C-alpha positions as CSV (number, residue, x, y, z in Angstrom):
1,M,-39.1,-38.5,-36.6
2,K,-40.0,-42.0,-35.8
3,D,-37.6,-44.1,-33.8
4,K,-36.2,-46.9,-36.0
5,K,-36.6,-50.3,-34.6
6,K,-33.3,-52.1,-34.1
7,K,-32.8,-55.1,-36.3
8,G,-33.5,-58.3,-34.5
9,I,-35.2,-56.7,-31.6
10,G,-38.6,-58.3,-32.5
11,L,-36.9,-61.6,-32.3
12,T,-35.6,-60.7,-28.9
13,Y,-39.1,-60.0,-27.8
14,A,-40.3,-63.3,-29.3
15,F,-37.7,-65.4,-27.6
16,N,-38.4,-63.6,-24.3
17,G,-42.0,-64.5,-24.7
18,L,-41.1,-68.2,-25.2
19,K,-38.9,-68.0,-22.1
20,E,-41.7,-66.4,-20.1
21,A,-44.2,-69.0,-21.3
22,F,-41.8,-71.8,-20.4
23,K,-41.1,-70.3,-17.0
24,R,-44.7,-69.4,-16.0
25,E,-46.9,-71.8,-17.9
26,R,-46.9,-75.4,-16.6
27,N,-49.0,-76.7,-19.5
28,F,-46.7,-75.2,-22.1
29,R,-43.8,-77.0,-20.4
30,I,-45.8,-80.3,-20.5
31,H,-46.5,-79.8,-24.2
32,L,-42.8,-79.2,-24.8
33,Y,-41.7,-82.3,-22.9
34,V,-44.3,-84.3,-24.9
35,T,-42.9,-82.8,-28.1
36,I,-39.4,-84.1,-27.2
37,V,-40.8,-87.6,-26.6
38,V,-42.7,-87.5,-29.9
39,I,-39.6,-86.3,-31.8
40,F,-37.6,-89.2,-30.3
41,F,-40.3,-91.7,-31.5
42,C,-40.2,-90.1,-34.9
43,L,-36.5,-90.6,-35.1
44,Y,-36.7,-94.1,-33.7
45,F,-39.4,-95.3,-36.1
46,Q,-37.8,-93.4,-39.1
47,L,-41.0,-91.7,-40.2
48,T,-41.4,-90.8,-43.8
49,A,-41.1,-87.1,-44.9
50,M,-44.9,-86.8,-45.1
51,E,-45.4,-88.3,-41.6
52,W,-42.8,-85.9,-40.2
53,V,-44.7,-83.0,-41.8
54,I,-47.9,-84.1,-40.3
55,I,-46.4,-84.6,-36.8
56,L,-44.6,-81.3,-36.9
57,M,-47.8,-79.5,-38.0
58,M,-49.7,-81.0,-35.1
59,I,-46.9,-80.1,-32.6
60,H,-47.1,-76.6,-34.0
61,I,-50.9,-76.4,-33.7
62,V,-50.8,-77.6,-30.1
63,L,-48.0,-75.2,-29.0
64,I,-49.7,-72.3,-30.7
65,A,-53.0,-73.1,-29.1
66,E,-51.4,-73.4,-25.7
67,L,-49.7,-70.0,-26.1
68,V,-52.9,-68.3,-27.3
69,N,-54.7,-69.9,-24.3
70,S,-52.1,-68.6,-21.9
71,L,-52.3,-65.2,-23.5
72,M,-56.1,-65.1,-23.3
73,E,-56.0,-66.1,-19.6
74,R,-53.5,-63.4,-18.7
75,M,-55.4,-60.7,-20.7
76,I,-58.6,-61.6,-18.9
77,D,-56.9,-61.6,-15.5
78,Y,-55.4,-58.2,-16.3
79,M,-58.6,-56.7,-17.6
80,K,-61.0,-58.3,-15.1
81,P,-59.1,-59.4,-12.0
82,E,-62.3,-60.1,-10.1
83,Y,-64.4,-63.1,-11.0
84,H,-66.9,-62.5,-13.8
85,P,-69.0,-65.2,-15.5
86,Q,-68.2,-63.8,-19.0
87,A,-64.5,-63.9,-18.2
88,K,-64.8,-67.5,-17.2
89,I,-66.6,-68.4,-20.4
90,I,-63.8,-66.8,-22.4
91,K,-61.1,-68.7,-20.5
92,D,-63.1,-72.0,-20.8
93,I,-63.5,-71.6,-24.6
94,S,-59.8,-70.7,-24.9
95,A,-58.9,-73.9,-23.0
96,A,-61.2,-75.9,-25.2
97,V,-59.1,-74.8,-28.2
98,V,-56.1,-76.5,-26.6
99,L,-58.1,-79.6,-25.8
100,I,-59.3,-80.0,-29.3
101,A,-55.8,-79.5,-30.7
102,A,-54.4,-82.0,-28.2
103,I,-57.1,-84.7,-28.9
104,T,-56.6,-84.3,-32.6
105,S,-52.9,-84.7,-32.2
106,I,-53.3,-87.8,-30.2
107,I,-55.6,-89.3,-32.8
108,I,-53.2,-88.4,-35.7
109,G,-50.2,-89.7,-33.6
110,T,-52.1,-93.0,-33.0
111,I,-52.8,-93.4,-36.7
112,I,-49.2,-92.8,-37.6
113,F,-47.5,-94.7,-34.8
114,F,-49.9,-97.6,-34.1
115,P,-48.8,-99.7,-37.2
116,K,-45.2,-99.0,-36.5
117,V,-45.4,-100.2,-32.9
118,F,-48.0,-103.0,-33.1
119,L,-47.9,-104.4,-36.7
């Protein structure tokens, strides 16, 4: 018979993954700290519901991209600990995903916050 998975144990693994990412991944911590600052500004400037949705979606995309990038880097390091040009390309492309997400978030944040700060 198959062992039955205990209820909630998947959530335990997920929260452990977040804890490990926070503990081990400097860039993930930086993105979380920026998230806190952005949420403070959202509250301060009393964003509309649609603006909140857009900001939260961008936060989500950046954090997911950072986690996937960290995952890819660790998998490559595990599978190919010595330097390999193809491994470097995979890591670089994975990092580019985060860069694109972060730049897009900055652009969208600027579009939303600029009129509230300067107009």
